[in-house]
C-alpha positions as a Markdown table, in Angstrom:
| # | Residue | x | y | z |
|---|---|---|---|---|
| 1 | Unk | -0.3 | -0.3 | 0.2 |
| 2 | Unk | 3.0 | 2.1 | 0.8 |
| 3 | Unk | 3.9 | 1.8 | -2.5 |
| 4 | Unk | 0.7 | 2.4 | -4.6 |
| 5 | Unk | 1.0 | 6.0 | -2.3 |
| 6 | Unk | 4.1 | 6.6 | -3.7 |
| 7 | Unk | 3.3 | 6.1 | -6.9 |
| 8 | Unk | 0.2 | 8.3 | -6.1 |
| 9 | Unk | 2.6 | 11.1 | -5.2 |
| 10 | Unk | 5.7 | 10.7 | -7.8 |
| 11 | Unk | 2.9 | 11.1 | -10.8 |
| 12 | Unk | 1.3 | 14.3 | -9.5 |
| 13 | Unk | 4.9 | 15.9 | -8.3 |
| 14 | Unk | 6.7 | 15.1 | -12.0 |
| 15 | Unk | 3.5 | 15.7 | -13.8 |
| 16 | Unk | 3.0 | 19.4 | -12.1 |
| 17 | Unk | 6.5 | 20.0 | -13.4 |
| 18 | Unk | 6.2 | 18.5 | -16.9 |
| 19 | Unk | 4.1 | 21.3 | -18.6 |
| 20 | Unk | 6.6 | 24.5 | -17.4 |
| 21 | Unk | 9.5 | 21.7 | -18.7 |
| 22 | Unk | 7.6 | 21.8 | -21.4 |
| 23 | Unk | 7.5 | 25.5 | -22.4 |
| 24 | Unk | 11.1 | 25.9 | -21.6 |
| 25 | Unk | 12.0 | 23.5 | -24.3 |
| 26 | Unk | 9.7 | 24.7 | -26.7 |
| 27 | Unk | 10.3 | 28.0 | -26.3 |
| 28 | Unk | 14.5 | 28.2 | -25.4 |
| 29 | Unk | 13.1 | 31.2 | -22.7 |
| 30 | Unk | 14.8 | 30.4 | -19.7 |
| 31 | Unk | 15.0 | 34.3 | -18.0 |
| 32 | Unk | 12.8 | 33.9 | -15.5 |
| 33 | Unk | 13.9 | 30.9 | -13.7 |
| 34 | Unk | 17.3 | 31.1 | -11.5 |
| 35 | Unk | 20.4 | 29.5 | -12.5 |
| 36 | Unk | 21.1 | 28.9 | -8.8 |
| 37 | Unk | 17.9 | 27.9 | -7.6 |
| 38 | Unk | 18.1 | 25.2 | -10.7 |
| 39 | Unk | 21.1 | 24.1 | -10.0 |
| 40 | Unk | 20.4 | 23.4 | -6.6 |
| 41 | Unk | 17.6 | 21.6 | -7.5 |
| 42 | Unk | 18.8 | 19.3 | -10.0 |
| 43 | Unk | 20.6 | 18.4 | -7.5 |
| 44 | Unk | 18.1 | 17.8 | -5.4 |
| 45 | Unk | 16.6 | 15.7 | -7.5 |
| 46 | Unk | 20.1 | 13.3 | -8.2 |
| 47 | Unk | 20.3 | 12.1 | -4.6 |
| 48 | Unk | 16.8 | 11.9 | -4.2 |
| 49 | Unk | 17.4 | 9.4 | -7.1 |
| 50 | Unk | 20.3 | 8.2 | -5.5 |
| 51 | Unk | 17.8 | 7.9 | -2.4 |
| 52 | Unk | 15.5 | 6.1 | -3.9 |
| 53 | Unk | 18.0 | 3.9 | -5.4 |
| 54 | Unk | 19.2 | 3.1 | -1.6 |
| 55 | Unk | 15.9 | 2.0 | -0.5 |
| 56 | Unk | 15.3 | 0.1 | -3.7 |
| 57 | Unk | 12.0 | 1.9 | -4.1 |
| 58 | Unk | 10.6 | 2.2 | -7.8 |
| 59 | Unk | 8.1 | 5.0 | -7.3 |
| 60 | Unk | 11.0 | 7.1 | -6.1 |
| 61 | Unk | 13.1 | 6.4 | -8.7 |
| 62 | Unk | 10.8 | 7.3 | -11.5 |
| 63 | Unk | 9.9 | 9.4 | -10.4 |
| 64 | Unk | 13.2 | 11.1 | -10.4 |
| 65 | Unk | 14.4 | 9.6 | -13.1 |
| 66 | Unk | 12.3 | 11.0 | -14.6 |
| 67 | Unk | 12.4 | 15.0 | -13.1 |
| 68 | Unk | 16.2 | 14.8 | -13.0 |
| 69 | Unk | 16.8 | 14.4 | -17.2 |
| 70 | Unk | 13.6 | 17.5 | -17.5 |
| 71 | Unk | 16.0 | 19.5 | -14.8 |
| 72 | Unk | 19.5 | 18.5 | -16.4 |
| 73 | Unk | 18.5 | 19.7 | -19.4 |
| 74 | Unk | 17.0 | 23.1 | -18.4 |
| 75 | Unk | 19.6 | 23.4 | -16.0 |
| 76 | Unk | 21.9 | 23.4 | -19.5 |
| 77 | Unk | 20.0 | 25.3 | -21.1 |
| 78 | Unk | 19.7 | 28.2 | -18.4 |
| 79 | Unk | 23.6 | 27.4 | -17.7 |
| 80 | Unk | 24.3 | 28.5 | -22.0 |
| 81 | Unk | 22.2 | 31.5 | -21.8 |
| 82 | Unk | 23.3 | 32.8 | -18.9 |
| 83 | Unk | 27.1 | 32.2 | -19.8 |
| 84 | Unk | 26.9 | 32.6 | -23.5 |
| 85 | Unk | 29.4 | 35.2 | -24.9 |
| 86 | Unk | 27.4 | 38.4 | -25.5 |
| 87 | Unk | 26.4 | 38.9 | -29.0 |
| 88 | Unk | 26.6 | 42.0 | -31.6 |
| 89 | Unk | 23.9 | 44.3 | -31.3 |
| 90 | Unk | 22.3 | 44.7 | -34.7 |
| 91 | Unk | 23.1 | 48.5 | -36.7 |
| 92 | Unk | 19.6 | 50.6 | -35.1 |
| 93 | Unk | 18.6 | 47.7 | -32.6 |
| 94 | Unk | 19.0 | 49.4 | -29.2 |
| 95 | Unk | 20.8 | 47.0 | -26.0 |
| 96 | Unk | 18.6 | 45.1 | -23.6 |
| 97 | Unk | 18.6 | 47.1 | -20.3 |
| 98 | Unk | 18.5 | 43.4 | -18.4 |
| 99 | Unk | 20.8 | 40.8 | -18.1 |
| 100 | Unk | 19.1 | 37.3 | -17.8 |
| 101 | Unk | 18.7 | 36.4 | -14.3 |
| 102 | Unk | 21.5 | 34.0 | -12.7 |
C-alpha cells in the first residue's frame, strides 16, 4: 500500500513539473528562472534518485529519474544562456536593459 501512495505522489509531483519544462524546452526561453535555484533543484533531485536506488523504491526512482532528466536539460539551457558570450547588437537596434537572471 505504501508503494502505491508513493507512485501517486510521484505521478502528481512529476506531472506538475512537466508543463513548465515543456514550455522551456519548446521556447528555449530561460530568462524567468534562476540558475542557482535550478542547480540546487537538480542536485536535490539527483540525491532523491540516489536515495530511491538505495531503498530500491520504484516510485522514488521513477519520479526522480524523469524529473532529473527534465531538470538537467533545463539547467543546461539556462547555463548556456547565462554564460554565452554577448551577441553583437545589430545596427540600429538598442541594447536590452536587463541581464538574464543568474
